[in-house]
N, C-alpha and C positions, 0 to 999 in steps of 0.2 A: 711083613717085611722079608725080603729072603734075607739067607746067612751072610752074604755078602755084602753087607746093607747096612748088618746088624754088627758085623765084623769092624766096616768103617767108620762104624758110628764109633764104635768101644777107640779105635786109635784115636778117634778126635776128641772125646773125654780125656782122655791118655793126656794128650797133648792140654789140653786144660788146665789140667793137675800138674804140671809139670810149668806152664807160662804160670799159675796162681803160688810156684812155691818156690818163684823166681829164678831156679834151673835156667842154665842154655841151649840149646840144642843141639841132638848131635853137628859133629861139625861134616862138613861136605865130603867126606875122604870115606866116613863108616856108614854115609847113608845106602843103602844099597839102590842101582843101579838104573831104577825107572822111575824114584822118587827126590834122583839129583836136581835133574830141570826143572819138577813144579815146585823144591823146598828152597830155590833159588831167593837169598834175600836181596832184592834190587835197593837201589836207593831212589826215593822219591821228586817227581819236579812235577811243582805246580804252575798253573796258567790260568787267568781269569777265560774263560765261555761262553760264550751267551749264544740264546737262543732268543724266539720271542713268539707272538701268536695273537693276533688278529691287529700285527701293529704293535704290539703292545711289550716290552724289552723282559726277557726273565735271565734274569744273572744267575752267573755259576761256575761252579769252580771247579778244574780235572787236574786228578791227581794220573800219574802215568809214572812208570819206572822208565827212570833212567837210562838210558843206552839200547832199550829192548824196539830193533826195526820193524819193520813189518804190522801187519791188522795183531788183533790180538783181544782175547776175550775181556771184555764191557761191563760194565755193574753203571748203574743208574741206581743211584739214593734219594729217596722221598721224602721230605719232613714231617711232622706232625702241626695235629692245629696252631695256631700261633709259633711256628718254627721257624729257624731259623736253616739255612742249608750248614752251617756249621756244625749242626747238633749231628749231622753223620759225621764228621770228618773222622773221629774215632773207627768208626766203623770201614771206613773208607781210605786210613791210611794200612791199617792191618792188607787188605786184601789187594793194595797197589804194592805194598812192600814184598806179596809173592804174587807180581804178576800178571793183574786185573788194570786196564784201564779201567779209571771211578772220576762218575761225576758228580757231588751234591750242585744241589739249586734251589734257590727261592721260589716256592710256588708265587703269583700274582695274587698280589690280595692277599700274601696267606699268612700277615704278621700284622700288627699297627702298624709297625714300620722293618720296613728290611728292603734288601739291595734291589729287586726288582721292581717294577713299571705295578700301577692299578692298585684299586683301592680295597681297604679293608672289606668295606659294606658291599661288597662286588662278589669276596667270594664266596666259593662254596664246593659241598664235593662233587658237585658235576662241572666246575671250572678246573677244576684244580685237576680231572681228570682227563679233558681238552691240556692241558698246561702238562702233563709227562705224555701226551700224543708227541703236543712239539715239540718236545728233547727230546724223544727216541727219533721223531723225524732229522732233527742236526743232528743227534748220535750216526743215526745209521750212516750219514752225510759223509761222515768224516773218516779221511784215508788210515785209518787208524785204528779206527771197529771191521770187528771181525764178525758182519753178520750175523753166522749160527751161533755166535756164542756170546749174544744180547742176554745179559743178567739185568733182571728188576727186584728192588731191594725198596722196600718202608716204613717206617714207625707208626704205631697209631692209626691217627687219620690219614698219616701217606699208605699203610699197611691196605687198608680199607680201597683207597683208590691207585694202588697197585693193582690191588686184587684184582679191582672191577675194569681197569683199565686191560687186562692180559685175557679175561671172560670177553670182552669187545673185542681183543687183537690176540686172538690165541694159539695164532702161527709167527710171532713175532719174537717174544722171548723164551731162550731156552730153559728158565727154569726162575725162579720165587724163592726171595727170601722177604718172609715177612716178620715184622718184631713190632708184640703186647700190639696186630691189625685194632684198629677198635670199630668190629663188623656190627657193634650196638647203637653207634649213630645213630642209625635209622630210627630204632626203635624207642631210644629218646625221645629224639623227634618227633614221631607219631603220640610217645604219651603226653608232652608237654604242650603240643597243642587238643588233646583231648581233655586234658584236665584243666588245662588254664583257660580256655578258648573254644571248648567244647565240637571241636572239631575246625572251627572255622577261620582257613587260612587269613580272612577279611581282619577278622580280627588280631590277628598275630601287630603286635607294635613292631616300629621301625629296629629296637634295641631290645633282647631279649639274653635269656642265661640260661644253656644247654649244659649242663653237668660242671657246674657253675663256668663257664667259660661264655664271655659276652661275644652274641654271633649278629650279626642284623635278617631284617624277614627274608631274606633274598636265599641265606644257609639254610634255613629251617623250608621254605619251600620246596625246595631243590633236595632237600632230606626225607622227606615226606612219599608217601606210595610206591614206596617198592623195596622188596627183600635179599637183600644182598646177596642169599645164599641157596635164590633162585636161577641165581646167574653165574657166582664166583665157579661154580663147575663144569662151566665152559671150556675152560683150560684144562688141559688136559696132561699139561707139562706135571713135571716131577716141586714140589710144593715145598720147601718148607718150615713150620710157624717154631719162634720160640716166644716164650712169655714166661709170664714171673705167675712166680704159685700163686700171691699177695697182694697182687691185684683187683683193687679195688675200682679204681676208673674202669675196667674194661677185666670183669670174672675173668679167670682163665677157662669156664663154658661158653664161652662164644668161638674159642680158640678148638675146643675140642671141637664142637658142632663145627668149623670149618674143617678142619680135617679129614673127618669123614666125609663132607662132602667132597671132595677133589680124590680125582682117579688117583694118584699116588702124591700122598698127603704124609708127613712127618711132621709130627709134633712132639717138640726138645723143652722141660718145663725148668725155668730156674729157681731152683727150690729160695725160698723163702724173698722173690725178689717183688719189688710193685710194675708200677705205671713208667717204666724205665728204670734202669740198672745200674747200679755203681760204676765204677771203673774196673773193680776185678771182673767182676758179671759183666760186662760189655764186652773186656777182651777172653772170658771165657766166649759168651752167643759171641762172637767174631771166631771165634776158631772151631765152631760148633757148622756155621756160616761158610767157613773156609773150604774143612771138609765136602760139607756138599756139594760145593760150586766144583771141587774138585774130578768126585761121587762123579757126576752131569758128563764132565770134562772126559773122564777116562772112557765114558761109554758109547 
């Protein structure tokens, strides 16, 4: 990592410390000239925005800086297994206040009950990669999206989905932010298949448990037989991975390995945090992500 990158990350840490102490940022007139545009805090407007895949509705919410005109940097956020679009709102709201258009959505069948169509029984990693592709296509068609400054972010299973989509479409995203990405899902499914069913997919019942989550047979079928680490490196852009040091569901070692696979990967460890962050550390993680995105915009 070069000195400039280290300096910017140090600045981000300082911002996170200030935030956690409850202090206000410098007023605009005291900010350096080259930061006034970047650091302006916008009011945020929210609206429903839908996509579709194979005729099935994908529900989402767009957060935009109020009054900002023209094309702007845009972030698509992807939630985790059995999650919902609003899991991503705390991250999206901070980024939108800093000038980004942000889109949070429900995967098709992504939970037992959500606001998109489809059935949880038919959901898998592969179907969610297709969902994300449909969302990206829709967002790229909108007049507010700067196609050269589209970023993707995802948490847990959504992080794995985001990484796999970027590997398949490396020219689309300008950069990635992955939050405690679940790169261990394929190995968990493989272990379940071998230990419980002797490697025989036909013996897997319609409903099983993977890492304590009830899923259906299609989920297991689509999760075995591939290794994300052999694929994710196809994406050559900048990737920031943010992971808790005490994550028991997805051990930190999986993100350490991923950071090594990426050509331009940076791993930020949240001390004492597990799988998902509390409010304070969510704000700190978002500031790390925001500094990363602003760095990419300045290149």
